[in-house]
C-alpha positions, 0 to 999 in steps of 0.5 A: 849396646853395652859397648856403646854405652861404655864409649858414650860415658867416656865421651860424655863424662859422668856423675850423680851423687850430689855435691856439698857445694851450693848451686850457683845463683844464676840470673836472667838476661835483662839488657841487650848485648852484642854477640861479641860481648856475650862471647867475651863474657862466656870466655871470661869464666876461669877454666884454666887448669893443668889437671882435672879429676871428676868423680861422677855417676851417670844414667844412660838410656837408648831404645835397648838399654837403661843403665846407671854407672859411676866413673872416675874422670881424669883430664890432663888439659889438651892432652888426654882424658881417662875414664874408668867406668864402674858398676857397684865399685868394680871397674867394668870399662876404661876409655882413653881419649887423646887428640888423635885417638879414641880407645876403650876396653870393656870386660862384659864382652872382653873386647877393645877398640882403637880408632878415631873420632868418626864413631863418636861423631856418628853416635853423638850427632855432630863432628867431634874432636878432643877439644870439643869433648874437653869443653863438654865436661867443663861447661864451655861451648863445643865450638870456638865462638870467636870464629862463628858468625853469630846473631844475638837476642834475648829469648826466654830470659837467656842470651841466645846466639845463633849461627847457620852455615852449610846446612848446620844450625848452632844455638847457644843459650847463656844466663845473665850473671856470668854468661854460663852456658845453659844449652847448646844445640847442633842440628843438621837436616838433609838425607841423614838428619842428626842433632845434639842437645846439651843442657847445663841445668845448674852450676857450682863453684869447685874451689875458685872455678865454676863448673857444671853441677849437672849435664843432660845430653840428648843425641839423635841420629837414626836412634836416640841416646840420653845421658843424664849427668850430675857431678859429685866432686871436682878437684884441680891440679893434682898429680895422678897417673893415667893407667890404661892397658888392654887386658891380655886376651881381649878381642879387638872390634872394628866399628864402621 
């Protein structure tokens, strides 16, 4: 279970120390908008960057484990994500995510993993790729909304977009001021039902960019996993390295 927690933290990005910036004021949806207008408003938010550095903490819970950790998250846009997971200031695990591979090592069992996105997709209840993981941490919809067949309505003071295809239902909820994503759910029924629920309770301005202040992730496929996130600090376009080397003597694990 600790190995699973380490990887999930890498894929979900983390935080819990409260930032100094005030929570961004958000508004309810008041006027009807077409799906195209809502999508355009969502993508108008400035998410452009070369590099992104997030300092964070997170709480992870499943039926066997509850644990709180901190993390340094480094992102080079569209190329790689490095997460260093720490417990009481000591690095206990690292994960490196690229468009082609997911890699991690953890010091509790002296093991490491090299593989594709299949494992992470199973654990988080939806098909993942690099772009979706990156979008998760910047507060953008996982899917390319411009390619979805969406219906729009106002529901509980939020703009709601909904799509259903091939047995998979997708729902996206946005606030009314900046079309910031508030909630995203993906669910699939059938013989192997699974679901992913991502919530963004609050946003903050970090520099000139709006980013999530907190994220809540609930994934269910056979078992349920919860990850609660609060960003501590976010900086953009700094120069930094992505050090990742599996320590000598660690044993490779293979996960089906």
